[in-house]
Every structure is written in structure tokens, then in C-alpha cells.
C-alpha positions in Angstrom: 82.3 97.7 102.0 83.7 97.0 98.6 87.1 95.5 97.5 87.3 95.0 94.1 90.5 95.4 91.7 91.6 98.8 91.6 88.8 99.9 93.9 87.9 100.0 97.7 85.6 101.6 99.9 85.9 101.7 103.7 83.2 102.6 106.0 82.8 103.2 109.8 79.8 104.6 111.4 81.0 106.7 114.3 80.0 105.5 117.7 81.9 107.6 119.9 81.9 111.4 119.0 78.2 111.3 118.2 78.4 114.5 116.0 76.4 115.3 113.0 79.5 115.4 110.9 81.3 112.9 108.7 84.7 112.7 106.7 84.7 111.5 103.0 88.2 111.0 101.7 88.8 109.7 98.1 92.1 109.3 96.3 92.7 108.4 92.7 96.2 107.0 92.0 97.6 106.7 88.5 100.9 105.6 86.8 100.7 109.0 84.9 101.3 110.9 87.9 104.7 109.4 88.6 105.8 109.3 84.9 107.5 112.7 84.6 108.0 116.1 85.9 105.6 117.5 83.4 102.9 115.3 84.5 103.4 116.2 88.1 103.2 119.9 87.2 100.1 119.2 85.1 98.3 117.6 88.0 98.9 120.6 90.1 97.5 123.0 87.2 94.7 121.0 87.0 93.5 120.9 91.0 94.4 124.6 91.1 92.2 125.4 88.1 89.5 123.4 89.5 89.9 125.4 92.9 89.8 128.5 91.1 86.5 127.7 89.1 84.9 126.4 92.3 86.0 129.1 94.4 82.6 130.9 95.0 80.8 127.6 95.6 83.4 126.2 98.1 83.2 129.4 100.1 79.3 129.3 100.3 79.8 125.5 101.5 82.4 126.4 104.1 80.1 129.1 105.5 77.5 126.1 105.8 79.9 123.9 107.6 81.3 121.9 104.8 85.0 122.1 103.9 86.5 120.7 100.7 90.0 119.9 100.0 91.1 118.9 96.3 94.9 118.6 95.9 97.5 116.8 94.0 99.9 114.3 95.4 102.7 112.1 94.3 100.6 109.4 92.9 97.5 111.3 91.8 94.9 113.4 93.3 92.8 113.3 96.5 89.5 115.0 97.3 88.3 115.5 100.9 84.8 116.7 102.2 84.4 117.2 105.9 81.6 118.7 108.0 78.0 118.4 108.4 77.1 115.1 106.6 73.5 115.7 105.4 74.3 117.6 102.3 77.6 115.8 101.4 76.0 113.5 98.6 74.7 116.7 97.0 78.1 118.4 97.3 80.0 115.5 96.0 77.8 115.4 92.9 78.7 119.0 92.0 82.6 118.3 92.6 82.5 115.3 90.3 80.9 117.4 87.6 83.3 120.1 88.0 86.3 117.6 87.9 85.2 116.4 84.6 84.7 119.9 83.0 87.7 122.1 84.0 87.3 125.5 82.6 90.9 125.9 81.1 90.3 129.5 79.9 93.7 131.4 78.7 93.2 133.9 81.7 92.6 131.2 84.1 95.5 129.0 82.9 98.1 131.8 83.0 96.8 133.1 86.4 97.2 129.7 88.2 100.4 129.2 86.3 101.9 132.4 87.8 100.7 131.4 91.2 102.3 127.8 91.0 105.4 129.3 89.7 105.7 132.0 92.4 105.2 129.1 95.2 108.2 126.9 93.5 110.2 130.2 93.4 109.4 130.8 97.0 110.5 127.4 97.7 113.9 128.2 96.4 114.1 130.9 98.9 113.6 128.8 101.9 116.4 128.5 104.5 119.3 126.3 104.1 118.3 123.2 106.1 114.9 123.5 104.4 116.4 123.2 101.0 118.6 120.5 102.2 115.5 118.5 103.5 113.9 119.3 99.9 116.8 117.7 98.3 116.6 114.6 100.8 113.0 114.0 99.7 113.7 114.6 96.0 116.5 112.0 96.1 114.9 109.3 98.0 111.2 109.6 97.0 109.8 112.1 94.6 112.4 112.3 91.9 111.3 115.9 90.6 113.1 118.7 92.2 111.9 122.3 92.4 114.0 123.0 89.3 112.6 120.1 87.5 109.1 121.4 88.0 110.1 125.0 87.2 111.5 123.9 83.9 108.5 121.7 83.0 106.0 124.6 84.0 107.6 126.9 81.7 106.9 124.8 78.9 103.3 123.6 79.7 100.6 124.9 77.3 96.8 124.9 77.8 96.6 122.5 75.0 99.0 120.2 76.5 97.1 120.4 79.7 93.8 119.3 78.0 95.4 116.3 76.3 96.8 115.1 79.7 93.2 115.5 81.2 92.0 113.5 78.4 94.1 110.6 79.5 93.9 111.0 83.3 91.0 108.9 84.2 91.9 106.0 81.8 93.6 103.9 84.4 93.5 104.4 88.1 93.5 102.7 91.6 90.7 104.4 93.8 90.3 104.3 97.4 87.5 105.8 99.5 87.1 106.2 103.3 83.6 107.3 104.6 83.8 107.9 108.4 81.4 109.5 111.0 77.8 110.2 111.0 77.2 108.2 107.8 75.3 105.1 107.0 76.5 102.1 105.2 73.9 102.6 102.5 74.9 106.4 102.0 78.7 105.4 101.8 77.8 102.9 99.2 75.7 105.3 97.4 78.6 108.0 97.4 81.0 105.5 96.2 78.7 104.7 93.2 78.6 108.2 92.5 82.2 108.5 92.0 82.5 105.3 90.0 79.7 106.3 87.8 80.5 109.9 87.3 84.2 110.0 87.1 85.5 106.3 86.4 82.8 105.0 84.0 85.7 104.6 81.4 88.5 103.7 83.7 90.6 100.6 83.7 91.3 99.5 87.3 94.9 99.0 88.2 96.3 98.1 91.7 99.6 98.4 93.7 100.5 101.9 92.6 103.1 103.1 95.1 106.0 105.8 95.5 109.2 103.6 96.1 111.7 104.7 98.8 115.2 104.5 97.3 117.7 102.2 99.3 120.6 104.0 100.3 123.6 101.8 99.5 125.6 100.1 102.2 128.8 101.8 103.5 128.8 104.3 100.8 128.6 107.9 103.0 126.9 109.6 100.0 127.1 113.6 100.2 125.6 116.2 98.2 126.9 119.9 98.2 124.3 122.7 97.5 125.5 126.2 96.7 123.0 128.5 98.3 122.8 132.3 98.6 122.7 132.3 102.6 125.5 133.0 104.9 124.6 130.1 107.3 126.0 126.7 106.8 124.0 123.5 107.0 124.3 119.8 107.4 121.5 117.0 107.2 122.3 113.6 107.7 119.9 110.8 107.0 120.3 107.5 108.5 118.2 104.9 107.0 116.9 101.5 108.3 117.4 98.1 106.7 113.8 97.3 106.3 110.2 98.6 107.2 109.3 95.7 109.7 107.3 96.8 112.8 110.5 95.9 114.9 112.7 98.4 113.0 110.0 101.2 112.8 109.7 100.8 116.8 113.4 100.5 117.2 114.3 103.8 115.3 111.3 105.8 117.0 112.8 104.6 120.5 116.4 105.4 119.4 115.1 109.0 118.5 113.5 109.2 121.8 116.7 108.7 123.5 119.0 110.6 121.4 117.2 114.1 120.4 117.7 115.7 123.7 121.2 114.9 124.0 121.8 115.8 120.5 120.3 119.3 120.9 122.0 119.8 124.4 125.4 119.0 122.9 125.3 121.0 119.7 123.1 123.6 120.4 123.3 124.4 124.3 127.0 123.4 124.8 128.7 124.0 121.5 126.3 126.9 120.6 126.4 126.1 116.7 123.2 127.8 115.9 119.5 128.1 116.6 118.5 125.2 114.3 119.6 122.0 115.9 117.4 118.9 116.0 117.3 115.2 115.7 114.1 113.8 114.3 112.5 110.5 113.5 111.9 110.7 110.0 110.2 107.8 108.1 109.7 107.6 104.4 106.8 105.9 103.3 107.2 103.0 105.9 110.8 102.8 105.8 112.1 104.4 109.2 115.0 106.8 109.5 116.7 109.2 111.6 117.6 112.9 110.5 120.4 114.9 112.2 120.1 118.4 111.3 122.1 121.6 112.0 122.1 125.2 110.4 125.1 127.3 111.7 126.4 130.7 111.4 129.8 129.6 113.1 130.8 126.1 111.8 131.2 124.8 108.1 129.8 121.3 107.2 133.1 119.7 107.3 133.3 120.7 111.2 129.7 119.8 111.4 130.6 116.2 109.9 133.0 115.5 112.6 130.6 116.7 115.5 128.2 114.4 114.2 130.6 111.4 113.9 131.7 112.1 117.5 128.2 112.3 118.8 127.1 109.0 117.6 130.3 107.4 118.9 129.6 108.9 122.3 125.8 107.8 121.9 127.1 104.4 121.6 128.8 104.6 124.7 125.8 106.2 126.7 123.6 103.5 125.3 125.9 100.8 126.8 125.5 102.6 130.2 121.9 103.0 130.0 120.2 101.9 133.1 117.2 99.5 132.9 114.9 102.1 134.7 115.9 104.9 132.2 115.3 102.7 129.4 111.9 101.8 130.8 111.1 105.4 131.0 111.9 105.9 127.2 109.8 103.1 126.3 106.9 104.2 128.4 107.0 107.9 127.1 107.0 106.6 123.5 104.2 104.2 124.1 102.0 106.8 125.8 102.3 109.2 122.6 101.6 106.0 120.3 98.6 105.0 122.2 97.2 108.5 123.0 93.5 108.1 122.0 91.8 110.3 119.3 90.1 113.3 120.6 88.2 114.3 117.5 86.4 112.6 114.7 88.8 114.3 112.2 91.9 112.9 114.1 90.6 109.4 113.9 89.6 110.0 110.2 93.1 111.0 109.4 94.7 108.2 111.3 92.4 105.8 109.2 93.5 107.3 106.2 97.2 107.0 106.9 96.7 103.3 107.8 94.8 102.5 104.7 97.9 103.8 103.0 99.8 101.2 104.5 98.0 97.8 104.9 94.5 98.6 106.1 95.2 96.8 109.4 94.4 100.0 111.3 96.7 98.7 114.3 100.0 99.6 113.2 100.4 102.1 116.4 99.4 99.2 118.6 101.9 96.8 116.9 104.7 99.5 117.2 103.8 100.2 120.8 103.9 96.4 121.8 107.2 95.9 119.9 108.6 98.9 121.8 108.0 97.0 125.0 110.4 94.2 124.0 113.3 96.3 122.5 116.5 95.8 124.6 119.7 97.9 125.1 121.5 95.4 122.9 118.9 96.0 120.2 119.4 99.6 120.4 123.2 99.3 120.0 122.8 97.0 117.2 120.3 99.4 115.4 122.6 102.3 115.9 125.3 100.4 114.2 123.2 99.4 111.4 121.9 102.8 110.7 125.3 104.2 110.5 125.8 101.7 107.4 123.0 103.5 105.3 123.9 107.1 105.4 123.2 109.9 102.8 124.0 113.6 103.7 123.4 117.1 102.2 125.3 120.2 103.0 125.8 123.7 102.2 128.9 125.8 103.2 127.0 129.2 102.7 129.6 131.9 103.6 131.8 129.5 105.6 134.8 128.0 103.8 136.5 124.9 105.1 139.9 125.7 106.8 141.6 123.0 104.8 140.4 124.3 101.3 139.7 128.0 100.6 138.8 127.2 96.9 135.2 128.1 95.7 132.7 125.5 96.8 131.3 123.7 93.6 127.7 122.0 93.9 128.2 118.3 93.8 125.2 115.8 93.1 127.2 112.6 92.9 125.1 111.3 96.0 121.9 112.1 94.3 123.1 110.5 90.9 124.4 107.3 92.7 120.7 107.1 94.3 119.0 107.6 91.0 121.2 104.6 89.7 119.8 102.6 92.5 116.5 103.5 91.4 117.0 102.4 87.8 118.4 99.1 89.3 115.2 98.7 91.2 116.9 98.9 94.4 114.3 100.5 96.7 111.8 99.5 99.4 
């Protein structure tokens, strides 16, 4: 409906589900959000303060069938309104007014600061494989670890937050989706509400993205966490060479083939632990595979050797994979990709994800079509390629490697190498 520098509005009036409901999604992206851990923390505090001061109103709205979600993300903040459509413009007007006038009283600031601090501290208490996954995303995407944010949070003052918010809306890229029982005129009017009330003095910018760090070729990067947990863990991430539709389809199909054998070998046969799985794990549009084990009986050095042997064996199994079995895997993946939306909200969420890519709204069709053309040779080549870009995070827990009984020292050399890649602009 509108496509201007730094501002876009997408609209579709529903013709299938025919419910008196709509979804309004609004995202504001700014370079400030990516600039520092302090800024990331202040965005979180801002949305928490707003949710706290609007708590009573949002509860009343929910009782009337209108749900609101206001939250921070890596690039800025998002606002979502879902439910009965007739009062959504009125609710939006209220929300925009509150967003411009956060009530940062000392008591409220300290309350939400403590709540946020507790959530971050609780993140540090999660299981070994979950903490390893946190490190994975920190290294390849977000940059700011839980420790970085806790350190920044301890220093932030109400005055700093007010100064940050005075600059927050000075430049932004804005994206709006209006989908459901909503006319084009209403969608345009609500977009104008946002632009007039919230963005009247905002300089438009474009192309704000979270880059995914490119894992260097043939480096076998490893970081070692020292965690207060008896179990050991190993998370190995294998990254594709690019984010083409062919690569995304190939990695997804490869995961379809290896996930069950990985579980059967390491969980059922070897009984390494209850947490054993392989997973298709894209970051942004860059596809990848994650191999994950949390074990009370095997240290990460042993787990590495088991992972290595599994990948060698999978190469042989792929060579012997029959055409009929490959066709079954293709069809299973295609069926999930092409599964129709069953609710208005599902379709809205899919549209929103697509808008974060290229706005074509057909990515799942393209991937499904590509899946049909993937050959056994393609899969073999892809498995070899994935093993050239690997990053793994491990923790020994209470299990010392047999070859070295010395204390395990935390090591973040892999993370440091990836941050150098970021500095050198080696990312997708």
C-alpha cells in the first residue's frame, strides 16, 4: 500500500477465514539497537516500563478480545495488536501516546530493572546445552552475551534511559503489516497514525539487518564453557556456504534424513543421555545444522569423536540411499512446507516472517519446489561442504577427559575469531 524510503505498509483483507478479527504488526528498526549492549538493555527497559504503566489498560483490552504485544528485538522494537478489529485504531492511538510518554519514575525503573536482572540471572542457570546454544547465537548473530547485558544493566540510570529515548526515534526503518478483517482505507489510516504521532521527526533509513557471521573455512572453531553442572555437553554447528533457496532446501532435506539416525545412534544405542538431537537451524536466511548432546557419561572429547564418526557413516548411508527412500524424505519435507495455514494468526505470522526476508511471500513454495530436484549427489556434496564451516561449544561439567586430568579452563578463542570475522565484514 505504501513503499517509501524507510517506510512500508503491507495490507491484505482476508477472504478465507472470515472472522471479525485482524492482526496489525508494526516494527521500528534503528541502528541504535545494534550499537551496544547498553542500548540493547535500554530498549528492554523501555518496553518493560511501557508494559508496566499500561498493564491495567492492556488487561481490560484483553478481556474485550484485543491482545497487545510490545517487545524489543535485535534491531529495535515491535508492536502487535491482534483480535477484534473494530476498536483497533482507537487502541493504537492510546498505545502510540504511551510510547511517546514513558513514565520513568524511580520506583518503576528499579522494579523493572530488577525483573530484567532476574530474567538474565535465570538464563545463566539453564541447562548446559541451552547455555551452549546461547553462546552459539551470541557468537554468530547478537554479539551481546548475558554477561554483557548484566554488566550494562548494573550501570544504567533513569537519566541515561531518558537521554537514550530522546534519540530513539530520530532515525528508523518502519514496516507495518495489516491483515484480516480490515479495509485498505483503515490500514492506510492506521499507518498514518503511526507516522504522524510517533515518527513526525524521524529520518528514514533502510536496510537495517542483523548480519550472520561467516564461519571461516576449515577452522574447526571450539569454545569451552565452565558450567556448574555435572553433565557435559557438545553443540556442533555446521553452516552452509550461502543463503540461496537451493542451500536452504538442501540443508532442510539433509536434516530430514539424518535427525532420526543421529538420535537412534547416540541416544538409543549408545545411551549417551536424554538430550540428543540434530536440528535444522537457520540464522537469518543462512541455513545450518546443529548436532546437540548433553551427557552424564561422556565428556566432549568423546562426543566429538562420536559426532565425527556419525558424519562419516552418514556419508556412506547417503551413498546407499535408494531412490524410493529419498523420494519419501522429499515428500515428507514438502508436505510440511506446503501445509496450509489453519488460522488467521498463522498466516499473519508467516507473512511477517516473509517480510523480514524479501517480501515475496513465496519462499516456502520455492524451497518445496527445489526440494523435488535435490539428488543424492547434491546431498553428498552438501554434507561435505557443511563440514568445512564448523563451530562448536562444549562444557565438560564434572567429566574430565581421560587424556588430561588438569582443570578445565574456559576458552573463547572460537568466539574471538568469529568477532574478528565480524570486524573484517565476513558475514552474510
